[in-house]
C-alpha positions in Angstrom: -0.1 0.1 0.2 1.0 3.4 -0.6 0.2 5.9 2.4 2.7 8.6 2.9 6.2 9.6 2.3 6.7 10.9 5.4 5.7 7.5 7.2 8.9 6.1 7.1 10.3 9.3 9.3 7.4 9.3 11.5 8.5 9.6 15.2 6.5 8.0 17.9 5.2 11.8 18.3 4.5 13.8 15.2 5.5 17.9 15.6 1.9 18.0 14.7 1.4 16.8 18.5 2.6 20.3 19.8 0.5 22.9 21.6 1.2 26.0 22.8 2.4 26.1 26.6 0.0 28.7 27.6 -3.7 29.1 28.1 -5.6 31.8 29.9 -8.7 32.3 31.8 -10.3 31.0 34.4 -9.0 27.7 36.0 -11.2 24.8 37.2 -13.7 25.9 39.9 -13.7 24.0 42.9 -16.7 26.0 44.3 -19.5 23.5 45.0 -22.5 25.5 44.3 -24.4 25.0 41.3 -27.3 26.3 39.5 -30.1 25.0 37.9 -31.6 27.8 35.5 -34.5 25.8 34.5 -36.5 22.6 35.3 -34.8 19.5 34.0 -36.8 18.7 30.6 -34.7 15.7 30.0 -34.0 14.1 33.5 -33.6 10.5 34.2 -37.3 8.9 34.7 -38.6 7.0 37.6 -36.5 3.7 38.0 -38.3 0.9 38.8 -37.3 -2.5 40.2 -37.8 -4.1 37.1 -35.7 -1.3 35.1 -32.5 -3.3 33.5 -29.3 -2.3 35.1 -27.2 0.3 33.3 -24.7 -0.9 30.7 -21.2 -0.8 32.1 -17.7 -0.6 30.3 -15.0 -2.7 31.1 -11.3 -3.2 31.7 -9.5 -4.2 28.7 -8.7 -7.8 28.6 -5.9 -7.3 25.9 -4.3 -3.6 26.3 -2.0 -1.9 23.9 1.9 -2.5 24.2 2.0 0.8 25.7 5.3 2.5 27.0 6.2 5.6 28.8 6.5 8.8 26.8 5.8 11.5 30.0 9.1 13.2 29.5 9.4 13.6 25.5 5.6 14.3 25.3 5.9 17.4 27.4 9.3 18.7 26.1 7.7 18.4 22.7 4.4 20.4 23.6 6.7 22.8 25.9 4.6 21.9 28.8 6.9 21.8 31.4 7.9 19.3 34.3 5.2 16.7 34.6 3.1 17.0 37.9 4.0 15.0 40.8 2.7 11.2 39.9 1.4 11.9 36.3 2.6 8.8 33.6 1.7 9.7 30.0 2.1 6.1 27.9 2.2 6.1 24.4 0.9 3.4 21.9 0.2 2.2 18.3 -2.2 0.0 16.9 -3.2 -1.0 13.2 -6.4 -0.1 11.8 -7.7 -1.1 8.3 -8.1 2.1 6.1 -11.3 0.9 5.5 -13.5 -1.3 7.5 -15.7 -2.4 4.5 -12.7 -3.5 2.2 -13.4 -1.2 -0.4 -9.7 -0.1 0.1 -7.3 -2.6 1.1 -4.1 -1.9 3.6 -3.9 -0.4 6.9 -2.2 2.3 8.6 -0.8 3.3 12.2 -3.5 4.9 14.6 -1.7 6.9 17.9 -2.9 6.6 21.2 -2.1 8.0 24.5 -3.0 7.2 28.1 -2.6 9.7 31.0 -3.0 8.4 34.5 -1.5 9.0 38.1 0.4 7.0 40.7 -2.8 6.7 42.3 -5.4 6.1 39.4 -7.4 2.5 39.9 -6.5 -0.3 37.4 -10.0 -1.6 37.7 -11.8 0.9 36.5 -12.0 1.3 32.8 -10.2 4.0 30.9 -12.4 7.2 29.4 -11.6 6.9 25.8 -11.1 10.4 24.1 -11.5 12.1 21.0 -10.9 16.0 20.2 -11.2 15.7 16.3 -9.3 18.1 14.6 -9.5 20.8 16.8 -5.9 19.8 17.9 -4.9 16.1 18.3 -6.5 14.1 20.9 -3.4 13.3 22.5 -2.4 17.1 22.8 -5.7 17.9 24.2 -5.0 15.2 26.9 -1.8 16.3 27.6 -2.7 19.8 28.3 -5.6 18.5 30.7 -3.0 16.2 32.4 -0.8 18.9 33.2 -3.3 21.9 33.8 -5.8 20.0 36.1 -4.9 16.0 36.4 -7.3 15.7 39.6 -10.0 14.2 37.2 -7.3 11.1 36.6 -7.4 10.0 40.1 -10.7 8.5 39.2 -9.8 6.9 36.5 -7.4 7.1 33.0 -8.0 8.5 30.1 -7.2 7.1 27.0 -6.9 9.8 23.8 -6.9 8.6 20.1 -5.9 10.7 17.6 -7.8 10.9 14.0 -5.9 10.0 10.8 -2.7 12.1 10.1 -2.7 14.1 13.4 -0.6 14.1 16.5 1.0 10.4 17.1 -0.8 9.0 14.4 0.7 8.3 10.7 1.2 11.5 9.5 0.5 13.1 6.0 2.9 15.0 4.1 1.0 16.0 1.1 1.3 20.1 0.8 3.7 22.1 -0.8 5.4 24.6 1.8 4.4 27.6 -0.2 0.8 26.4 -0.1 1.1 25.3 3.8 2.2 29.0 4.4 -0.2 30.6 2.0 -3.2 29.4 3.9 -1.8 29.7 7.1 -1.2 33.6 6.5 -4.7 34.0 4.5 -3.0 35.0 1.1 -1.7 38.3 2.6 1.6 37.8 1.4 2.9 37.5 -2.0 1.2 38.6 -5.7 -2.1 37.6 -5.0 -2.4 39.8 -1.6 -4.6 42.2 -3.3 -7.4 40.0 -3.3 -6.9 37.6 0.0 -10.0 35.9 -0.9 -8.9 34.9 -4.4 -5.3 33.9 -3.0 -6.8 31.6 -0.4 -9.1 30.2 -3.2 -6.2 29.2 -5.1 -4.0 27.8 -2.3 -7.1 25.7 -2.0 -7.1 24.4 -5.5 -3.6 23.5 -5.7 -3.6 21.9 -2.1 -6.7 19.7 -2.5 -4.9 18.7 -5.7 -1.9 17.9 -4.5 -3.2 16.1 -1.3 -5.9 14.0 -2.8 -3.5 13.0 -6.0 -1.1 11.8 -2.8 -3.4 10.1 -1.0 -5.4 8.2 -3.8 -7.2 6.0 -4.0 -7.8 6.3 0.1 -8.3 10.2 -0.1 -11.7 9.9 0.9 -11.5 7.8 4.3 -10.8 10.7 6.4 -13.9 11.8 7.5 -15.7 11.2 11.1 -17.3 8.1 10.0 -13.7 6.6 9.5 -12.4 8.1 12.6 -15.4 6.2 14.7 -13.8 2.9 12.8 -10.4 3.7 14.4 -12.2 3.9 17.6 -13.9 0.6 17.2 -10.8 -0.9 16.2 -9.5 -0.2 19.8 -12.3 -1.5 21.3 -11.9 -5.0 19.5 -8.1 -4.9 20.5 -9.3 -4.2 24.4 -11.6 -7.3 23.7 -14.3 -5.5 25.6 -17.9 -5.3 24.9 -18.6 -1.4 25.8 -16.8 1.5 26.2 -17.0 5.1 27.6 -16.6 7.9 25.3 -16.1 11.5 25.3 -15.8 13.4 22.1 -15.0 17.3 22.4 -15.5 20.0 19.8 -15.2 18.0 16.2 -14.5 15.1 18.3 -18.3 15.2 19.4 -19.0 14.7 15.5 -16.9 11.5 15.4 -18.4 10.5 19.0 -21.9 11.0 17.3 -20.7 8.7 14.1 -19.9 5.7 16.7 -22.9 6.1 18.2 -24.6 5.5 15.1 -22.8 2.7 14.0 -21.4 1.0 17.2 -23.9 2.5 19.8 -24.5 -1.0 21.5 -21.1 -0.8 22.2 -21.3 2.1 24.2 -21.5 2.8 27.9 -21.7 6.4 28.3 -21.5 9.1 25.7 -20.7 12.4 26.7 -20.5 15.0 24.1 -18.2 18.3 25.6 -18.4 21.6 23.9 -19.9 19.8 20.5 -19.4 21.4 17.2 -22.7 21.7 15.4 -24.3 19.1 13.2 -25.8 19.2 9.7 -25.0 23.0 9.6 -23.3 25.0 6.9 -19.7 26.3 7.1 -20.8 30.0 7.1 -23.2 29.2 10.1 -20.7 27.3 11.8 -18.0 29.8 11.4 -20.1 32.7 12.5 -21.0 30.4 15.9 -17.2 30.2 16.3 -16.8 33.7 16.1 -19.1 34.8 18.7 -17.4 32.4 20.8 -13.9 33.9 19.9 -15.0 37.4 20.7 -16.4 36.5 23.7 -13.4 34.6 25.2 -11.1 37.6 24.0 -13.7 39.6 26.4 -13.3 37.8 29.4 -9.5 37.4 29.0 -9.4 41.3 28.7 -11.3 41.6 31.8 -8.9 39.2 33.7 -5.7 40.7 32.1 -7.2 44.4 33.4 -7.9 43.0 36.7 -4.3 41.5 36.9 -2.8 44.9 35.8 -1.1 43.3 32.4 1.2 44.9 30.1 -1.7 45.2 27.6 -2.3 48.3 29.5 -5.9 49.8 30.7 -7.7 48.5 27.6 -6.3 45.1 26.4 -9.0 44.4 24.0 -8.2 47.5 22.2 -4.8 46.8 22.3 -5.1 43.3 20.8 -7.3 44.6 18.1 -4.7 47.4 17.5 -1.8 44.8 17.2 -3.8 42.8 14.8 -4.7 45.4 12.6 -0.9 46.5 12.3 -0.2 42.9 11.3 -3.0 42.8 8.6 -1.0 45.8 7.3 2.6 44.2 7.6 3.4 46.4 10.6 4.6 43.0 11.9 6.8 41.9 9.6 6.3 38.4 8.2 3.8 37.9 10.9 0.3 37.8 9.4 -3.0 38.6 11.0 -4.4 35.3 10.3 -1.1 34.0 12.1 -1.4 36.0 14.6 -5.0 35.2 15.7 -4.5 31.3 15.4 -2.4 31.9 18.0 -4.4 34.3 20.0 -7.4 31.8 19.6 -5.6 28.9 20.4 -4.1 30.5 23.5 -7.7 31.3 24.8 -9.1 27.7 23.9 -6.2 26.0 25.5 -6.9 22.8 27.2 -5.1 23.8 30.1 -7.0 24.4 33.2 -4.4 26.6 34.7 -5.1 29.4 32.5 -5.7 32.0 35.4 -2.1 31.6 35.9 -1.0 31.9 32.6 -2.9 35.2 31.3 0.3 37.4 31.6 2.2 35.3 29.4 0.0 36.2 26.2 -0.1 39.7 27.5 3.4 40.1 27.6 4.1 38.4 24.3 1.5 40.6 22.4 2.6 43.7 24.2 6.5 43.4 23.2 5.3 42.3 19.6 4.0 45.9 19.7 7.0 47.3 21.1 9.1 45.5 18.2 10.3 42.4 20.1 8.6 39.7 18.4 10.4 36.4 19.9 8.2 35.4 22.5 5.5 35.6 20.3 7.0 33.7 17.2 7.8 31.1 19.6 3.7 31.0 20.6 3.0 30.8 17.0 5.3 28.2 16.1 3.4 26.0 18.8 0.3 26.6 18.0 1.0 26.4 14.0 2.2 22.9 14.5 -1.0 22.1 16.4 -3.6 23.4 14.0 -1.8 23.4 10.9 -0.5 20.6 9.8 -1.4 18.6 6.3 -3.6 16.0 8.2 -5.6 18.5 9.8 -6.5 20.3 6.1 -7.2 16.9 4.7 -9.8 16.2 8.0 -11.0 19.6 8.3 -11.7 20.0 4.4 -13.3 16.7 4.2 -15.4 17.2 7.5 -16.4 20.7 5.7 -20.3 21.1 4.7 -21.6 23.6 2.2 -18.4 26.1 1.9 -19.4 29.7 0.4 -18.3 30.8 -2.9 -15.6 33.8 -3.1 -18.2 36.5 -3.4 -20.2 35.5 -0.4 -16.3 35.2 1.5 -16.0 38.6 0.5 -19.2 40.1 1.5 -18.6 38.5 4.8 -15.3 39.8 5.3 -16.7 43.6 5.3 -19.7 42.4 7.5 -18.3 40.2 9.7 -15.3 42.6 9.9 -17.6 45.3 11.3 -19.9 42.6 13.4 -16.7 40.7 15.1 -13.8 43.4 15.0 -10.9 41.0 16.2 -11.5 38.0 13.9 -14.5 38.4 11.7 -12.4 39.6 8.6 -10.0 37.0 8.9 -12.4 34.3 9.4 -14.2 35.4 6.2 -11.2 34.9 4.2 -10.4 31.4 5.9 -14.0 29.8 4.7 -11.9 29.7 1.3 -9.3 27.0 2.9 -11.3 24.0 2.0 -13.7 25.6 -1.0 -11.8 23.2 -3.6 -12.4 20.2 -1.6 -15.0 18.0 -2.6 -18.2 18.2 -0.3 -18.9 15.3 1.4 -22.2 14.3 2.4 -23.7 15.0 5.9 -22.6 12.4 8.3 -25.6 10.0 9.2 -26.7 10.7 12.7 -28.0 8.1 15.1 -31.4 7.0 14.4 -31.8 4.8 17.9 -29.7 5.6 21.1 -30.9 3.9 24.6 -28.2 5.4 26.9 -28.4 9.0 28.2 -26.2 11.3 27.0 -24.1 14.0 28.9 -23.5 17.3 27.1 -21.3 20.0 28.4 -20.9 23.9 26.9 -19.4 27.1 27.7 -20.5 30.3 27.0 -17.4 31.7 25.7 -16.0 28.8 23.4 -13.1 30.3 21.0 -13.1 27.2 19.1 -16.5 26.3 18.3 -18.7 28.5 20.0 -22.1 27.2 21.6 -24.5 28.1 18.7 -24.5 24.7 17.7 -25.6 23.2 21.1 -29.6 22.8 20.1 -28.4 21.3 16.9 -26.9 18.2 18.8 -29.3 17.8 21.6 -31.8 18.1 18.7 -30.0 15.1 17.0 -29.9 13.1 20.2 -33.8 13.7 21.3 -34.4 12.3 17.7 -32.9 9.4 18.4 -34.7 8.7 21.4 -31.6 9.3 23.9 -32.2 11.2 27.3 -29.7 13.7 27.8 -28.6 17.1 30.0 -26.5 20.0 29.6 -24.3 21.6 31.9 -23.2 24.9 31.1 -20.1 26.7 32.4 -19.9 30.4 32.8 -16.3 30.5 32.0 -14.0 31.0 28.8 -12.0 28.0 27.1 -12.1 25.1 25.8 -13.5 22.1 26.4 -15.3 22.4 29.6 -14.0 19.6 31.4 -10.5 20.6 31.5 -11.6 23.8 32.9 -14.5 23.6 35.3 -14.3 21.5 38.7 -17.8 21.8 38.8 -18.5 20.0 35.3 -15.9 17.5 36.3 -17.8 16.5 39.4 -21.0 16.3 37.0 -18.8 14.0 34.5 -17.6 11.7 36.9 -21.0 11.0 38.7 -22.2 10.3 35.0 -19.3 8.0 34.5 -20.4 6.0 38.0 -23.9 5.9 37.9 -25.2 6.7 34.7 -27.3 9.1 36.0 -27.7 13.0 34.2 -27.6 16.0 36.6 -30.5 17.9 36.2 -30.7 19.7 32.6 -29.5 23.1 32.4 -27.3 22.7 35.3 -24.8 26.1 35.6 -21.2 25.4 36.8 -19.7 29.1 37.8 -16.3 30.5 36.2 
């Protein structure tokens, strides 16, 4: 089989695993109080003596060949020394390129397990997928370093999507196209028409990657990612697993529920991206979350007297405008915004103590010293701009806009969302040339309760898509309850102690909290 030129050079951890060392915002709340905003509309029915016991996940009978990768992982990600007792184990397992057999061959899927010295070994692990937002292994590493308390109760196993993180990498984009997409076409001969420039980069990148990957260029969707998780279940020789999908990973989790719902014991959808939504609507929902998260950061920054001055939000907006006009040299506005978004949405739970790190990097760049900002940009670029993410994201994209619509939105969103809007409109063209995939089928019948968690200021997916997800669950007959975190960041379970308690209670008892439970920031 032919998979990728980079396969022979693949290390146990791909540079796509990299994430930024910093996050900012309110950390996990240890306040015990929660509020119920309205009466539960999807709470558990009254149990009867004749009711069947809830399904339970099992401890793996045949585990993967784990190896300790704590130090190299944290060094690669720039996450600093490991908290006392933290162990990160890495492993790979072979999965069919296509489970139906229409395309022969296999590839290497990467997984990582996080645990503490005291983590029980007789409790089934929680399987995590964060989809394409950043690699699942990077998401788990951020959680483990920033707030590992959840690991005291059970281990978490993260599974990377194809071509991301520690899975077999993809190397298909020419360097100039990769850079052009990252910079939103700001530099080069086509800079006068950034929408047109990115459209051309998309066309050239699509041709390059699909030619390189054929005949399996169509196997990078959420459905095939669900097949890879099912292969892990089979490897473990267990009947049921507990699964958490965050952000784009919620789409993978829903695909797993549709295909393999009988093998689920518990299902958690954390900060899910919308389902059945076109690219423009989905991106505007993300923009709303990004602007709200920046406001939350600015408020915290002001309270700390940070280096961005009396109005941190205005200082950030000014720096983005300067980058867009070439005032930061080769740092484009889009690359700067990608870094800021990644920082605001970092999975680390210790954001409150790291606000000044982003503030100091931005203020130094404003004075002409770009060293700290460049370091953050490199880490975030490695986390969110790999060739594998281009392929997976474009495969997942539904109904991208025309160039004329994107040009119109550049003006409209630039006014409505003054920091992130204009760049987001141009970036809508990233996947404009990729063949549009069909909408992934949703579960038609789901017999387990589902926990949904959402944040009010999520810079990665926003929260406008929650209704589409809970609607799909209701249509499948699944009981569900939503927990809303009042802070900012992504995903919820890494930041909120209140949400973590709700998650652990659900995993232990299969009982949902009252619907519309609110967790304080």
